C-alpha positions as CSV (number, residue, x, y, z in Angstrom):
1,M,-45.0,-83.7,88.5
2,E,-41.8,-85.5,89.4
3,I,-41.5,-86.2,93.1
4,P,-38.0,-85.9,94.6
5,R,-36.7,-88.8,96.7
6,S,-38.3,-87.9,100.0
7,S,-40.4,-89.0,102.9
8,G,-43.7,-88.0,104.6
9,V,-46.0,-88.7,107.5
10,I,-49.8,-89.2,107.4
11,L,-51.7,-87.3,110.1
12,H,-55.0,-85.7,109.6
13,P,-55.3,-82.3,111.4
14,T,-58.2,-83.8,113.5
15,S,-55.7,-86.2,115.0
16,L,-53.5,-83.4,116.3
17,P,-53.6,-82.7,120.0
18,G,-55.7,-79.7,121.0
19,P,-56.6,-78.0,124.3
20,L,-60.4,-77.8,123.6
21,G,-61.4,-81.4,122.7
22,V,-60.3,-81.8,119.1
23,G,-57.3,-81.2,116.9
24,E,-56.9,-77.6,115.8
25,L,-54.9,-75.5,113.3
26,G,-53.1,-73.6,116.1
27,A,-50.0,-74.3,118.1
28,A,-50.0,-78.1,117.8
29,A,-50.3,-77.9,114.0
30,H,-47.4,-75.5,113.8
31,R,-45.3,-77.7,116.1
32,F,-46.0,-80.7,114.0
33,I,-44.6,-78.9,111.0
34,D,-41.5,-78.1,113.1
35,V,-41.1,-81.7,114.0
36,L,-41.2,-82.8,110.3
37,A,-38.8,-80.1,109.3
38,E,-36.4,-81.0,112.1
39,Q,-36.2,-84.6,110.9
40,G,-35.9,-83.8,107.2
41,I,-39.4,-85.1,106.4
42,R,-40.5,-83.3,103.3
43,W,-44.3,-84.1,103.2
44,W,-47.3,-83.9,105.5
45,Q,-50.1,-86.0,104.1
46,I,-53.6,-85.2,105.2
47,L,-57.1,-86.5,104.5
48,P,-59.8,-84.4,102.8
49,L,-60.3,-81.1,104.6
50,N,-64.0,-81.1,104.0
51,P,-66.6,-81.2,106.8
52,P,-66.9,-84.9,108.0
53,D,-70.1,-86.8,108.2
54,P,-71.7,-87.6,111.6
55,G,-69.4,-90.6,112.0
56,G,-66.3,-88.4,111.5
57,S,-65.4,-89.5,108.0
58,P,-64.1,-86.7,105.7
59,Y,-64.8,-89.0,102.7
60,S,-68.6,-88.5,103.0
61,S,-68.9,-84.7,103.3
62,K,-71.8,-82.4,102.8
63,S,-69.5,-80.4,100.5
64,A,-66.6,-81.2,98.2
65,F,-65.5,-77.5,98.5
66,A,-66.2,-76.4,102.1
67,S,-63.8,-76.9,105.0
68,D,-64.1,-78.6,108.4
69,V,-64.6,-75.6,110.8
70,T,-64.3,-77.8,113.9
71,L,-60.5,-77.4,113.2
72,I,-60.6,-73.7,113.8
73,D,-58.2,-72.5,116.5
74,F,-60.2,-70.5,119.0
75,N,-57.1,-68.6,120.2
76,D,-57.0,-66.9,116.9
77,L,-60.5,-65.5,117.7
78,V,-59.1,-64.2,121.0
79,D,-56.3,-62.4,119.1
80,R,-58.9,-60.9,116.8
81,G,-60.9,-59.6,119.7
82,L,-63.9,-61.8,118.9
83,L,-63.6,-64.1,122.0
84,K,-62.2,-63.9,125.5
85,T,-60.4,-66.8,127.1
86,S,-63.2,-66.9,129.7
87,D,-65.6,-67.9,126.9
88,F,-63.8,-71.3,126.8
89,Q,-64.6,-72.1,130.5
90,P,-67.7,-74.2,129.8
91,L,-65.7,-76.3,127.4
92,H,-62.8,-76.7,129.8
93,E,-65.3,-77.8,132.5
94,A,-66.9,-80.3,130.0
95,L,-63.4,-81.7,129.3
96,E,-62.5,-82.4,132.9
97,G,-63.7,-86.0,132.5
98,E,-62.8,-88.6,129.9
99,A,-64.4,-87.7,126.6
100,D,-65.5,-90.8,124.6
101,D,-66.8,-90.7,121.1
102,E,-70.5,-90.2,122.1
103,Y,-69.6,-87.4,124.6
104,L,-67.4,-85.7,121.9
105,V,-70.3,-85.7,119.4
106,E,-73.1,-84.8,121.8
107,V,-71.4,-82.4,124.2
108,I,-68.1,-81.1,123.1
109,M,-68.9,-80.3,119.4
110,P,-72.1,-78.4,120.3
111,L,-70.2,-76.4,122.9
112,R,-67.6,-75.5,120.3
113,R,-70.3,-74.4,117.9
114,Q,-71.8,-72.2,120.6
115,I,-68.4,-70.6,121.3
116,L,-67.8,-70.1,117.5
117,A,-71.3,-68.5,117.2
118,K,-70.4,-66.1,120.1
119,G,-67.3,-65.0,118.1
120,Y,-69.4,-64.5,115.0
121,G,-71.8,-62.3,117.1
122,K,-68.9,-59.8,117.7
123,F,-67.7,-59.9,114.0
124,K,-68.2,-56.6,112.3
125,G,-67.0,-57.6,108.8
126,S,-63.7,-57.0,107.0
127,K,-62.3,-56.5,103.5
128,S,-60.8,-59.9,103.7
129,F,-64.1,-61.5,104.5
130,D,-65.8,-59.6,101.7
131,S,-63.1,-60.7,99.2
132,F,-63.4,-64.3,100.3
133,C,-67.2,-64.3,99.8
134,T,-66.8,-62.8,96.3
135,E,-64.0,-65.1,95.2
136,E,-65.5,-68.3,96.5
137,A,-69.1,-67.5,95.7
138,Y,-69.2,-70.2,93.0
139,W,-69.5,-72.8,95.7
140,L,-69.9,-70.8,98.9
141,D,-73.3,-69.4,98.2
142,D,-74.8,-72.8,97.5
143,Y,-73.1,-74.3,100.5
144,A,-74.1,-71.7,103.0
145,L,-77.7,-71.8,101.8
146,F,-77.7,-75.6,101.9
147,S,-76.3,-75.7,105.4
148,A,-78.7,-73.1,106.7
149,L,-81.6,-75.0,105.2
150,K,-80.3,-78.2,106.7
151,Y,-80.4,-76.6,110.2
152,E,-83.9,-75.3,109.5
153,N,-85.0,-78.8,108.4
154,E,-83.5,-80.4,111.5
155,G,-80.7,-82.2,109.6
156,R,-83.0,-84.1,107.2
157,H,-81.6,-85.2,103.8
158,W,-82.3,-82.5,101.2
159,A,-84.5,-84.9,99.3
160,E,-86.9,-84.7,102.3
161,W,-87.2,-80.9,102.3
162,P,-90.3,-79.1,101.0
163,K,-90.6,-79.9,97.3
164,A,-90.0,-76.4,96.1
165,L,-86.6,-76.5,97.8
166,V,-85.8,-80.0,96.7
167,Q,-86.4,-78.9,93.1
168,R,-84.7,-75.5,93.7
169,K,-87.5,-73.4,92.5
170,P,-86.2,-69.8,92.2
171,K,-88.8,-68.2,94.4
172,A,-88.2,-70.8,97.2
173,L,-84.5,-70.2,97.0
174,A,-84.8,-66.5,97.1
175,D,-87.2,-66.6,100.0
176,A,-84.9,-68.9,102.0
177,T,-81.9,-66.7,101.3
178,T,-83.7,-63.7,102.8
179,R,-85.2,-65.7,105.7
180,L,-81.9,-67.3,106.7
181,A,-79.6,-64.4,105.9
182,D,-77.9,-64.2,109.2
183,G,-77.3,-67.9,109.5
184,I,-75.9,-67.9,105.9
185,K,-73.5,-65.1,106.8
186,Q,-72.3,-67.0,109.9
187,I,-71.6,-70.1,107.8
188,K,-69.6,-67.9,105.4
189,F,-67.8,-66.4,108.4
190,E,-66.7,-69.8,109.6
191,Q,-65.5,-70.8,106.2
192,W,-63.5,-67.6,105.9
193,L,-62.0,-68.1,109.3
194,F,-60.8,-71.6,108.4
195,N,-59.4,-70.3,105.2
196,E,-57.5,-67.5,107.0
197,Q,-56.0,-70.0,109.5
198,W,-55.2,-72.7,106.9
199,T,-53.6,-70.2,104.5
200,K,-51.3,-69.1,107.4
201,L,-50.5,-72.7,108.3
202,K,-49.6,-73.7,104.8
203,A,-47.4,-70.6,104.4
204,Y,-45.6,-71.5,107.6
205,A,-45.1,-75.1,106.3
206,A,-43.6,-73.6,103.1
207,T,-41.1,-71.6,105.1
208,K,-40.0,-74.9,106.7
209,G,-39.7,-76.7,103.5
210,V,-42.7,-79.0,104.2
211,G,-45.2,-79.6,101.4
212,I,-48.7,-80.8,102.0
213,I,-50.3,-83.7,100.3
214,G,-54.1,-83.4,100.2
215,D,-56.8,-85.8,99.1
216,I,-59.8,-85.7,96.7
217,P,-62.4,-88.5,97.1
218,I,-63.6,-89.4,93.6
219,F,-67.3,-89.4,94.7
220,V,-69.3,-86.9,96.8
221,A,-72.0,-87.6,99.4
222,F,-75.6,-87.8,98.3
223,D,-76.7,-85.5,101.1
224,S,-74.4,-82.6,99.9
225,S,-74.7,-79.2,98.6
226,D,-72.8,-80.5,95.5
227,V,-75.6,-82.8,94.4
228,W,-78.4,-80.5,95.6
229,A,-77.0,-77.6,93.6
230,N,-75.5,-79.4,90.6
231,R,-77.9,-82.3,89.8
232,E,-77.2,-82.0,86.1
233,Y,-73.7,-83.6,86.7
234,F,-75.0,-86.6,88.7
235,D,-77.1,-89.6,87.8
236,V,-80.1,-88.5,89.8
237,D,-83.5,-87.1,88.9
238,I,-85.0,-83.7,90.0
239,D,-86.3,-85.2,93.2
240,G,-83.0,-86.8,94.1
241,N,-83.7,-90.4,93.1
242,A,-81.0,-92.7,91.7
243,T,-81.2,-96.1,90.2
244,A,-77.6,-97.0,91.1
245,V,-75.0,-95.8,93.7
246,A,-71.3,-96.1,94.2
247,G,-69.3,-98.8,96.0
248,V,-66.7,-101.5,95.4
249,P,-67.1,-105.2,95.1
250,P,-65.7,-107.7,97.7
251,D,-62.0,-107.2,98.3
252,Y,-59.2,-107.3,100.9
253,F,-61.2,-104.9,103.2
254,S,-64.6,-106.5,103.1
255,K,-66.2,-109.8,102.0
256,T,-69.4,-108.1,101.0
257,G,-67.7,-105.1,99.3
258,Q,-68.2,-101.6,100.4
259,L,-71.6,-100.0,99.8
260,W,-70.7,-96.3,99.8
261,G,-74.0,-95.1,98.5
262,N,-72.6,-92.0,96.7
263,P,-74.4,-90.8,93.6
264,L,-72.7,-91.7,90.3
265,Y,-71.6,-89.0,87.9
266,D,-73.2,-88.3,84.6
267,W,-69.8,-88.3,82.8
268,N,-71.4,-87.3,79.5
269,A,-72.9,-84.2,81.0
270,L,-69.6,-83.3,82.7
271,A,-67.7,-83.8,79.4
272,E,-70.2,-81.6,77.5
273,D,-69.3,-78.8,80.1
274,N,-65.6,-79.5,79.7
275,Y,-65.5,-80.9,83.3
276,S,-65.8,-77.4,84.7
277,W,-67.2,-78.6,88.0
278,W,-64.2,-80.9,88.4
279,F,-61.9,-78.1,87.4
280,D,-63.4,-75.9,90.2
281,R,-62.9,-78.7,92.7
282,I,-59.3,-79.4,91.8
283,R,-58.5,-75.7,91.7
284,R,-60.0,-75.3,95.2
285,V,-57.9,-78.2,96.7
286,L,-54.7,-77.0,94.9
287,G,-55.2,-73.7,96.7
288,Q,-54.9,-75.6,100.0
289,V,-52.2,-78.2,99.3
290,D,-49.1,-78.9,97.1
291,M,-50.0,-82.4,95.8
292,I,-53.2,-84.4,95.6
293,R,-53.9,-88.0,96.2
294,I,-56.8,-89.0,93.9
295,D,-58.8,-91.5,96.0
296,H,-60.3,-94.5,94.1
297,F,-58.4,-93.7,90.9
298,R,-59.6,-96.9,89.3
299,G,-63.1,-95.3,89.1
300,F,-61.9,-93.0,86.3
301,E,-61.3,-96.1,84.2
302,S,-64.4,-98.0,85.3
303,Y,-66.5,-97.9,88.5
304,W,-68.7,-100.3,90.4
305,A,-72.5,-99.4,90.2
306,V,-74.7,-101.0,92.8
307,P,-78.5,-101.0,92.4
308,A,-80.1,-98.4,94.7
309,G,-81.5,-100.1,97.8
310,A,-79.2,-103.1,97.7
311,P,-78.2,-104.4,101.2
312,N,-74.5,-104.6,100.2
313,A,-72.1,-104.1,97.3
314,I,-71.8,-107.8,96.2
315,K,-74.2,-107.4,93.2
316,G,-73.3,-104.6,90.9
317,E,-71.7,-103.9,87.5
318,W,-68.7,-102.2,86.1
319,R,-69.4,-99.1,84.1
320,S,-66.9,-97.2,81.9
321,G,-65.3,-94.1,83.4
322,P,-64.0,-91.0,81.5
323,K,-60.5,-92.4,81.2
324,D,-57.9,-90.3,79.4
325,A,-60.4,-87.7,78.2
326,F,-60.7,-86.4,81.8
327,F,-57.0,-86.3,82.6
328,D,-56.1,-84.8,79.3
329,A,-58.6,-82.0,79.9
330,V,-57.3,-81.5,83.4
331,R,-53.7,-81.2,82.1
332,A,-54.8,-78.8,79.4
333,E,-56.4,-76.6,82.1
334,F,-53.7,-76.9,84.9
335,G,-50.5,-78.1,83.2
336,E,-48.5,-80.9,84.8
337,L,-50.7,-83.0,87.2
338,P,-49.6,-83.0,90.8
339,F,-51.5,-86.2,91.5
340,I,-50.9,-89.5,93.2
341,A,-53.1,-92.3,91.9
342,E,-54.7,-94.3,94.7
343,D,-54.6,-97.5,92.7
344,L,-55.4,-100.1,95.4
345,G,-58.1,-102.8,95.4
346,I,-59.3,-104.6,92.3
347,I,-56.9,-103.2,89.7
348,T,-57.0,-104.3,86.1
349,D,-54.4,-104.0,83.3
350,E,-56.6,-101.2,81.9
351,V,-56.3,-99.2,85.1
352,I,-52.6,-99.6,85.2
353,A,-52.3,-98.6,81.6
354,L,-54.4,-95.4,82.3
355,R,-52.2,-94.5,85.2
356,D,-49.0,-95.0,83.2
357,R,-50.2,-93.2,80.1
358,Q,-50.9,-90.2,82.4
359,H,-47.5,-90.6,84.1
360,L,-49.0,-90.7,87.5
361,P,-47.3,-92.4,90.5
362,G,-49.3,-95.2,92.0
363,M,-49.3,-96.5,95.6
364,K,-47.7,-99.5,97.2
365,V,-48.7,-100.8,100.7
366,M,-46.3,-103.1,102.4
367,H,-48.9,-104.6,104.6
368,F,-50.3,-106.3,101.5
369,A,-46.9,-107.7,100.4
370,F,-46.6,-111.0,102.4
371,D,-49.5,-113.1,101.0
372,G,-47.7,-114.0,97.7
373,G,-44.3,-114.9,96.3
374,D,-40.9,-113.3,96.5
375,D,-41.8,-111.1,93.5
376,H,-45.0,-109.7,95.0
377,P,-45.3,-106.1,93.7
378,F,-45.8,-104.7,97.2
379,L,-42.5,-106.0,98.5
380,P,-40.2,-103.0,98.8
381,H,-37.4,-104.5,96.7
382,T,-39.7,-104.6,93.7
383,Y,-40.9,-100.9,93.8
384,P,-40.4,-98.7,90.8
385,E,-39.2,-95.2,91.3
386,N,-42.5,-93.7,90.2
387,C,-44.6,-94.7,93.1
388,V,-45.5,-93.6,96.7
389,A,-45.0,-96.4,99.2
390,Y,-46.5,-96.9,102.6
391,L,-46.3,-99.5,105.4
392,G,-50.1,-98.9,105.8
393,T,-52.5,-96.0,105.1
394,H,-55.3,-94.5,107.2
395,D,-57.5,-97.4,106.0
396,N,-55.1,-100.1,107.3
397,D,-54.5,-101.3,110.8
398,T,-51.5,-99.8,112.5
399,T,-48.4,-101.8,111.6
400,M,-48.0,-103.4,115.0
401,G,-51.7,-104.1,115.0
402,W,-51.5,-105.7,111.6
403,Y,-48.4,-107.7,112.6
404,W,-49.7,-109.1,115.8
405,N,-53.2,-109.8,114.4
406,A,-51.7,-111.8,111.5
407,S,-51.3,-115.5,111.3
408,D,-48.2,-117.3,112.5
409,K,-47.4,-118.1,108.9
410,L,-47.6,-114.5,107.7
411,R,-45.5,-113.3,110.7
412,H,-42.9,-115.9,109.9
413,R,-42.7,-114.6,106.3
414,V,-42.3,-111.0,107.5
415,R,-39.5,-112.0,109.9
416,T,-37.8,-114.1,107.2
417,Y,-38.0,-111.3,104.7
418,L,-36.5,-108.8,107.1
419,S,-34.1,-111.2,108.9
420,A,-35.4,-109.8,112.1
421,P,-37.0,-111.1,115.4
422,D,-40.4,-109.9,116.6
423,E,-39.0,-107.0,118.6
424,D,-37.2,-105.5,115.6
425,V,-39.9,-106.0,113.0
426,L,-41.2,-102.4,113.1
427,E,-37.8,-100.8,112.8
428,Q,-36.8,-103.1,110.0
429,L,-40.1,-102.5,108.1
430,I,-39.5,-98.7,108.4
431,R,-35.9,-99.3,107.1
432,A,-37.0,-101.6,104.2
433,L,-39.5,-99.0,103.0
434,A,-36.9,-96.2,103.3
435,R,-34.2,-97.9,101.3
436,S,-36.7,-98.9,98.4
437,S,-36.5,-97.2,95.1
438,A,-39.9,-95.4,95.6
439,R,-39.5,-91.7,95.2
440,L,-41.7,-91.0,98.2
441,V,-42.3,-93.2,101.3
442,V,-44.9,-92.2,103.9
443,Y,-45.4,-93.5,107.4
444,T,-48.4,-93.1,109.6
445,A,-47.9,-91.1,112.8
446,Q,-49.0,-94.3,114.7
447,D,-46.1,-96.3,113.3
448,V,-43.6,-93.7,114.5
449,F,-44.6,-94.8,118.0
450,G,-45.3,-98.5,117.4
451,L,-49.0,-98.1,118.4
452,G,-51.5,-101.0,118.3
453,T,-54.9,-101.6,116.8
454,E,-56.6,-99.5,119.4
455,C,-55.0,-96.5,117.7
456,R,-56.2,-97.3,114.2
457,T,-57.7,-94.4,112.2
458,N,-60.4,-96.1,110.1
459,T,-61.7,-99.6,109.4
460,P,-63.3,-99.5,105.9
461,G,-66.8,-100.9,105.7
462,T,-67.6,-99.9,109.3
463,S,-69.4,-96.8,110.5
464,E,-68.6,-96.6,114.2
465,G,-65.4,-96.1,116.2
466,N,-63.4,-94.5,113.4
467,W,-61.6,-91.2,112.9
468,R,-61.2,-90.6,116.7
469,W,-57.6,-91.4,117.4
470,R,-55.4,-88.4,118.4
471,L,-51.8,-87.9,118.9
472,T,-50.9,-86.8,122.5
473,Q,-48.9,-83.7,123.3
474,E,-46.3,-86.0,124.8
475,Q,-46.0,-87.9,121.6
476,L,-45.8,-84.7,119.5
477,N,-42.8,-83.7,121.7
478,D,-41.2,-87.1,121.9
479,Q,-37.8,-86.2,120.3
480,G,-36.5,-89.8,120.6
481,A,-39.3,-91.4,118.6
482,W,-39.2,-88.8,115.9
483,S,-35.4,-88.8,115.7
484,A,-35.4,-92.6,115.3
485,V,-37.4,-92.2,112.1
486,G,-35.4,-89.1,111.1
487,D,-32.1,-91.1,111.3
488,V,-33.5,-93.7,108.9
489,I,-34.7,-91.0,106.5
490,Q,-31.2,-89.5,106.7
491,Q,-29.4,-92.8,106.2
492,Y,-31.3,-93.6,103.0
493,T,-30.9,-90.2,101.4
494,R,-34.5,-89.1,101.9
495,A,-33.9,-86.1,104.2
496,H,-35.0,-82.8,103.0
497,A,-32.6,-80.0,103.9
């Protein structure tokens, strides 16, 4: 897929302003699309839409197919006659004070679930719901049963459930399906409702000329319906035990590496089944977005396997990935690949060769550009056309946070490269990225407003204080800030009509 010369903004829907404690798929999401279109910004880049883990990370989800129902717009349920605005009153009262992370998790989210359950209680079914359940049964049935069982087992990891359920004995699964029938239907209702709202939002974006860039993490969470229901595709035994798990060795982000703990794939088993599970996964995401960022692309060439039980990711080994065989099979199934290869971190010549053989655009991050020479590959004057360039991504500090937390020497290099004083650095970084040869440049929403470290989205290798930043309604409507970026986009021929 050849990307036109264009621009984008990263903002996960959870970071949108919302009236009921979290970002939603309602008015603010539609307004954000309007803002992008008004400035000629062609792409909205999001993170995975899957349910986040308890820490808020969408990269460690209990399903690679399900969606994050905390994003559901409750006003839509009012329009459907399933809720009344008075049903929101307990939530409004709970939000009268300052909602920190703990309060959000322990008070706001449970209240939202109660309100959503009340809407389900009035749901009488529909043809659309029935069709959704039939068409998505290949993942939805397992996910709904898994989620209902997880509630029944007080949130415990599936490997700690009764043995018959761990090993998916047919009678145990049938009994659970009957016993938990109403809870299973409610989970399916929530997924259907999200799908209805997201489909509407994506269609609206299309009418405004805004495409959506999604995200597929290469690995899935251990405690997920994916592993529980498809153990044959993962390097785990029938009881859920693994000898090695996923991670990355020490790098820019962490001196001890990142111990992700995800189960590793049995790539031979996947190949024998012609990668059908992966095809289903890609097809599901392509139904929600227009282009996909493949997270940790280098894992398809080789991946870091850490012994299970290790305290960190320092000691591990590189194992061979599926390489071209996987991408050739995907291309044979889907045609041209609408993929962006996240090729950051420890990248070898073999990884670069795989990316180039598959004609995939890689990523450039300008924050990484100033610790080398004048020919550093992340300096914007060196970018090839076939790449997607960023100042920083959701895993980086905000640009102002990065700049002011850097050493005097690095800040001097930045100022020298840009020929700009401190107060003009952000504007000149935005301009330098825009005038590069990269076909697509993407800015974080935080950098549109020059926000500091306190507004950072995620710090890799940490499990607390992430994924909580949200755009304010005032920022969403700040015509001056958005226009400043829009003017740069226009000047460097990146504006989408």
